[in-house]
C-alpha positions as CSV (number, residue, x, y, z in Angstrom):
1,X,29.2,-15.9,24.6
2,X,31.7,-15.6,21.7
3,X,32.0,-19.4,21.6
4,X,28.2,-19.8,21.4
5,X,28.1,-17.3,18.5
6,X,30.9,-19.1,16.7
7,X,29.1,-22.4,17.1
8,X,25.8,-20.9,15.8
9,X,27.7,-19.4,12.9
10,X,28.8,-22.8,11.9
11,X,25.6,-24.8,12.6
12,X,22.8,-22.4,11.8
13,X,23.3,-22.0,8.0
14,X,23.5,-25.7,7.0
15,X,20.8,-26.8,9.5
16,X,18.5,-24.0,8.0
17,X,19.3,-25.1,4.5
18,X,18.4,-28.8,5.1
19,X,15.3,-27.9,7.2
20,X,14.0,-25.7,4.4
21,X,14.9,-28.3,1.8
22,X,12.6,-30.9,3.4
23,X,10.0,-28.5,4.8
24,X,9.3,-26.1,1.9
25,X,7.7,-28.6,-0.6
26,X,5.1,-30.0,1.8
27,X,4.5,-26.6,3.3
28,X,3.7,-25.0,-0.1
29,X,1.6,-28.0,-1.0
30,X,-0.4,-27.4,2.2
31,X,-0.7,-23.7,1.4
32,X,-2.0,-24.6,-2.1
33,X,-4.6,-26.8,-0.5
34,X,-5.7,-24.0,1.9
35,X,-5.8,-21.5,-1.0
36,X,-8.2,-23.8,-2.9
37,X,-10.3,-24.4,0.2
38,X,-10.5,-20.7,1.0
39,X,-11.4,-20.0,-2.6
40,X,-14.4,-22.3,-2.3
41,X,-15.5,-21.2,1.2
42,X,-14.4,-17.5,1.1
43,X,-16.2,-14.9,3.2
44,X,-19.3,-13.2,1.9
45,X,-19.1,-9.5,2.7
46,X,-22.8,-8.8,2.0
47,X,-24.1,-6.7,4.9
48,X,-20.7,-6.5,6.5
49,X,-19.4,-3.1,7.7
50,X,-16.1,-1.9,6.3
51,X,-14.2,1.2,7.3
52,X,-12.1,2.6,4.4
53,X,-9.6,5.4,5.1
54,X,-8.2,7.4,2.2
55,X,-11.5,6.7,0.3
56,X,-11.7,9.8,-1.7
57,X,-9.2,8.7,-4.3
58,X,-7.1,5.8,-5.4
59,X,-8.2,2.2,-4.6
60,X,-10.4,3.0,-1.6
61,X,-13.6,2.9,-3.5
62,X,-15.2,-0.5,-3.1
63,X,-17.0,-2.3,-0.3
64,X,-20.2,-3.6,1.4
65,X,-21.8,-1.3,4.0
66,X,-19.1,1.4,4.0
67,X,-17.8,4.0,6.3
68,X,-15.6,6.3,4.1
69,X,-13.0,8.5,5.6
70,X,-10.7,11.1,3.9
71,X,-9.9,14.8,4.0
72,X,-11.8,15.8,0.9
73,X,-15.5,15.8,1.8
74,X,-16.8,16.6,-1.7
75,X,-14.8,13.7,-3.2
76,X,-16.0,11.5,-0.4
77,X,-19.6,12.3,-1.3
78,X,-19.0,11.4,-4.9
79,X,-17.4,8.1,-3.9
80,X,-20.3,7.4,-1.5
81,X,-22.9,8.0,-4.3
82,X,-20.9,5.7,-6.6
83,X,-20.9,3.0,-3.9
84,X,-24.6,3.3,-3.5
85,X,-25.1,3.1,-7.2
86,X,-23.0,-0.1,-7.3
87,X,-25.2,-1.7,-4.6
88,X,-23.8,-0.8,-1.2
89,X,-26.8,-0.9,1.2
90,X,-25.6,2.0,3.3
91,X,-22.7,4.5,3.2
92,X,-21.6,6.9,5.9
93,X,-19.1,9.6,5.0
94,X,-16.6,10.9,7.7
95,X,-14.4,13.8,6.7
96,X,-11.2,13.3,8.7
97,X,-7.4,13.6,8.7
98,X,-5.8,10.3,9.7
99,X,-2.6,12.0,10.8
100,X,-4.4,13.2,13.9
101,X,-5.2,10.5,16.5
102,X,-8.3,12.2,17.7
103,X,-9.8,12.1,14.2
104,X,-8.9,8.5,13.8
105,X,-10.8,7.7,17.0
106,X,-13.8,9.7,15.7
107,X,-13.8,7.6,12.5
108,X,-13.9,4.4,14.5
109,X,-16.4,5.7,17.0
110,X,-18.8,6.9,14.3
111,X,-18.6,3.6,12.5
112,X,-19.2,1.6,15.7
113,X,-22.1,3.8,16.9
114,X,-23.8,3.9,13.5
115,X,-23.2,0.4,12.1
116,X,-20.9,-1.7,14.3
117,X,-17.6,-2.8,12.6
118,X,-16.5,-5.9,10.7
119,X,-13.4,-4.9,8.8
120,X,-10.9,-2.1,8.5
121,X,-9.1,-1.0,5.3
122,X,-6.2,1.4,6.0
123,X,-5.8,2.9,2.6
124,X,-4.8,6.5,3.3
125,X,-1.5,7.6,1.8
126,X,0.5,10.3,0.2
127,X,3.9,10.4,-1.5
128,X,6.8,12.7,-2.4
129,X,9.6,12.4,-4.9
130,X,12.8,14.2,-4.1
131,X,16.3,13.1,-3.5
132,X,17.8,13.5,0.0
133,X,20.4,16.0,-1.1
134,X,17.7,18.2,-2.6
135,X,16.0,18.7,0.7
136,X,15.7,22.3,1.9
137,X,13.9,21.4,5.1
138,X,13.5,17.7,5.7
139,X,10.8,18.2,8.3
140,X,8.5,19.3,5.6
141,X,8.1,15.7,4.6
142,X,7.0,14.5,8.1
143,X,3.4,14.4,6.9
144,X,4.3,11.4,4.7
145,X,5.1,9.3,7.8
146,X,2.2,10.8,9.7
147,X,-0.3,9.8,7.1
148,X,1.1,6.6,5.7
149,X,2.4,5.0,8.9
150,X,0.9,6.7,12.0
151,X,-2.5,7.1,10.3
152,X,-2.8,3.4,10.0
153,X,-1.4,2.7,13.5
154,X,-3.9,5.2,15.1
155,X,-6.9,3.8,13.3
156,X,-5.9,0.2,13.9
157,X,-5.3,0.8,17.6
158,X,-8.8,2.3,18.1
159,X,-10.4,-0.4,15.9
160,X,-8.9,-3.5,17.5
161,X,-11.5,-3.9,20.4
162,X,-14.3,-3.8,17.9
163,X,-12.6,-6.2,15.5
164,X,-12.0,-8.6,18.3
165,X,-15.8,-8.6,19.0
166,X,-16.7,-9.1,15.4
167,X,-13.7,-11.3,14.6
168,X,-13.0,-8.9,11.8
169,X,-10.1,-8.4,9.5
170,X,-7.6,-5.7,8.8
171,X,-6.5,-4.8,5.3
172,X,-3.3,-2.7,5.3
173,X,-2.3,-0.9,2.1
174,X,1.5,-0.9,2.0
175,X,3.3,-0.6,-1.3
176,X,5.8,-2.4,-3.5
177,X,7.9,0.7,-2.9
178,X,8.7,-0.8,0.4
179,X,11.2,-3.1,-1.3
180,X,12.0,-1.2,-4.4
181,X,15.2,1.0,-4.0
182,X,13.9,3.7,-6.4
183,X,15.7,7.0,-6.3
184,X,13.7,10.0,-4.9
185,X,11.7,7.5,-2.9
186,X,14.1,7.1,0.0
187,X,14.0,7.7,3.7
188,X,14.0,11.5,2.9
189,X,10.6,11.5,1.4
190,X,9.7,8.6,3.8
191,X,7.2,6.9,1.4
192,X,9.4,3.8,1.1
193,X,10.3,4.0,4.8
194,X,6.7,4.5,5.9
195,X,5.5,1.6,3.8
196,X,8.3,-0.7,5.0
197,X,7.5,0.3,8.6
198,X,3.8,-0.5,7.9
199,X,4.6,-4.0,6.7
200,X,6.7,-4.7,9.8
201,X,3.9,-3.3,12.0
202,X,1.3,-5.6,10.5
203,X,3.6,-8.6,10.6
204,X,4.2,-8.1,14.3
205,X,0.5,-7.3,15.0
206,X,-0.5,-10.6,13.3
207,X,1.6,-12.4,15.9
208,X,0.3,-10.3,18.8
209,X,-3.3,-10.7,18.0
210,X,-3.0,-14.3,16.7
211,X,-6.6,-15.7,16.4
212,X,-8.3,-12.8,18.3
213,X,-9.3,-11.2,14.9
214,X,-10.1,-12.7,11.5
215,X,-6.7,-12.0,10.0
216,X,-4.5,-9.3,8.5
217,X,-4.0,-8.9,4.7
218,X,-1.0,-6.7,3.7
219,X,-1.4,-5.3,0.2
220,X,1.7,-4.2,-1.7
221,X,0.4,-2.7,-5.0
222,X,2.7,-1.6,-7.8
223,X,1.8,1.4,-10.0
224,X,-2.0,1.7,-9.8
225,X,-4.4,4.3,-11.2
226,X,-4.7,7.0,-8.5
227,X,-3.9,10.6,-7.7
228,X,-0.3,9.4,-7.0
229,X,0.1,8.1,-10.6
230,X,-1.5,11.3,-11.8
231,X,1.5,13.1,-10.5
232,X,0.5,14.4,-7.1
233,X,3.5,14.7,-4.8
234,X,4.4,16.4,-1.5
235,X,7.0,19.0,-2.3
236,X,8.8,21.8,-0.5
237,X,7.2,23.5,2.5
238,X,5.0,20.4,2.9
239,X,2.6,21.4,0.1
240,X,0.9,19.0,-2.3
241,X,1.8,19.8,-6.0
242,X,1.2,18.2,-9.3
243,X,4.3,17.3,-11.2
244,X,3.6,14.9,-14.1
245,X,7.1,15.1,-15.5
246,X,8.3,13.7,-12.2
247,X,5.5,11.1,-12.4
248,X,6.8,10.1,-15.9
249,X,10.3,9.8,-14.5
250,X,9.3,7.6,-11.6
251,X,6.7,5.4,-13.5
252,X,8.4,5.4,-16.9
253,X,7.4,2.5,-19.1
254,X,5.8,0.5,-16.2
255,X,2.2,-0.3,-17.1
256,X,-0.2,1.3,-14.6
257,X,-2.9,-1.0,-13.3
258,X,-6.6,0.0,-13.1
259,X,-8.3,0.8,-9.9
260,X,-11.2,-1.6,-10.4
261,X,-9.0,-4.7,-11.0
262,X,-6.8,-3.9,-8.0
263,X,-9.9,-3.4,-5.8
264,X,-11.4,-6.7,-6.9
265,X,-8.2,-8.5,-6.2
266,X,-8.0,-7.0,-2.7
267,X,-11.5,-8.0,-1.8
268,X,-10.9,-11.5,-3.0
269,X,-7.6,-11.8,-1.2
270,X,-9.1,-10.5,2.1
271,X,-12.2,-12.8,1.8
272,X,-9.8,-15.7,1.4
273,X,-7.8,-14.7,4.4
274,X,-4.6,-14.3,2.5
275,X,-1.6,-12.8,4.4
276,X,-0.1,-10.9,1.5
277,X,-1.2,-9.6,-1.9
278,X,0.9,-8.0,-4.6
279,X,-1.1,-6.4,-7.4
280,X,-0.3,-6.8,-10.2
281,X,1.2,-10.1,-9.3
282,X,4.2,-9.8,-11.6
283,X,5.6,-7.1,-9.3
284,X,6.7,-9.9,-7.0
285,X,9.6,-10.6,-9.3
286,X,11.2,-7.3,-8.1
287,X,11.2,-8.7,-4.6
288,X,13.0,-11.9,-5.8
289,X,15.6,-9.7,-7.5
290,X,16.1,-7.7,-4.3
291,X,16.6,-10.9,-2.2
292,X,18.8,-12.9,-4.6
293,X,20.6,-10.1,-6.7
294,X,20.4,-6.9,-4.8
295,X,23.4,-5.4,-6.6
296,X,21.8,-6.0,-10.0
297,X,18.6,-4.4,-8.7
298,X,20.4,-1.3,-7.5
299,X,22.4,-1.0,-10.7
300,X,19.3,-1.1,-12.8
301,X,17.5,1.6,-10.8
302,X,20.7,3.7,-10.8
303,X,21.0,3.4,-14.5
304,X,17.4,4.2,-15.4
305,X,16.3,6.6,-12.6
306,X,19.3,8.8,-12.0
307,X,20.2,11.6,-14.3
308,X,23.7,11.7,-15.8
309,X,26.0,14.4,-14.6
310,X,25.1,17.6,-16.3
311,X,21.8,16.2,-17.6
312,X,18.3,17.0,-16.3
313,X,16.4,14.0,-17.7
314,X,16.7,10.4,-16.6
315,X,16.9,7.5,-19.0
316,X,13.5,6.3,-17.8
317,X,11.9,9.6,-18.9
318,X,13.7,9.6,-22.2
319,X,12.5,6.0,-23.0
320,X,8.9,6.9,-22.2
321,X,9.0,10.1,-24.4
322,X,10.8,8.4,-27.4
323,X,8.6,5.3,-27.4
324,X,5.3,7.1,-26.9
325,X,4.4,4.3,-24.6
326,X,2.5,6.7,-22.3
327,X,-0.6,6.4,-24.5
328,X,-1.1,2.7,-24.0
329,X,0.6,2.0,-20.7
330,X,-1.2,4.7,-18.7
331,X,-5.0,4.7,-18.2
332,X,-6.7,7.8,-19.7
333,X,-7.6,8.9,-16.1
334,X,-4.0,9.6,-15.3
335,X,-3.1,11.1,-18.7
336,X,-5.2,14.2,-18.1
337,X,-3.4,17.4,-17.2
338,X,-6.5,18.6,-15.2
339,X,-5.3,17.4,-11.8
340,X,-5.7,19.7,-8.8
341,X,-3.1,19.7,-6.0
342,X,-5.8,19.7,-3.3
């Protein structure tokens, strides 16, 4: 067995290099052709039924015939009214907690019984921002994994039989945080871990389901206008709190994208049958840095996002405060201090 591994260690790298050298150019030309083709003949979602979890805030606010699910019923009703005003022919609101499998089943059952089902958008998510060594009880942050990862897994599992019948699609909201080694976003608070797990889950599911459904689009948004970029985090004792100073530390001088632009990009990407979407698209450059220069990536995040010994503020927060960039890099909706924890 050792001899086989030694042989593969010698043969696999050069053979892979030459294979990619000859395969990549025609492959990307073929993908470009398909992209143009799908842009011309993209799916029309008029009259289609779309389940959207986490629909009371963030980017879960657009669709056709909608089944909206989230924990906040009042906010859901507001989003439903807005969807109707924008032309949605029918909207059904389902208050539910996706961290509970029985409630995920209820979401899917209500959609299937009321409308049928064409597409599923797993958008529910929460985040926290605290370093591992600051943890008092690490189990307080289990809800992040329960909502971000298991909530999507539960809903997807119950929806698959219906999606097979309709040849529908799954749109999974992951995050660019899955491949950004940002302090206070580690395995402790599990947002990065949960979103990385979600990407692996959808990539594997795409192989398992093959052509049984219409496709899976994995979305990795950067900083987008939402409750999260308003500064809403899961803190100690598993409670949601608003900490805009921490938001400023994490986001710093990164421009925050608007919900509408992100939602439109997601709809277009899903209708074209694309496998992945990063919005805004320039965030993909961080992935290239992670792959080709991981040490440089880590050094930059350490420099900007870790406070110096004896200091409370990070360089990222100081730059934001001194430059006054918050006023034009952050949408007005996340600059407000009137943000409720629940």
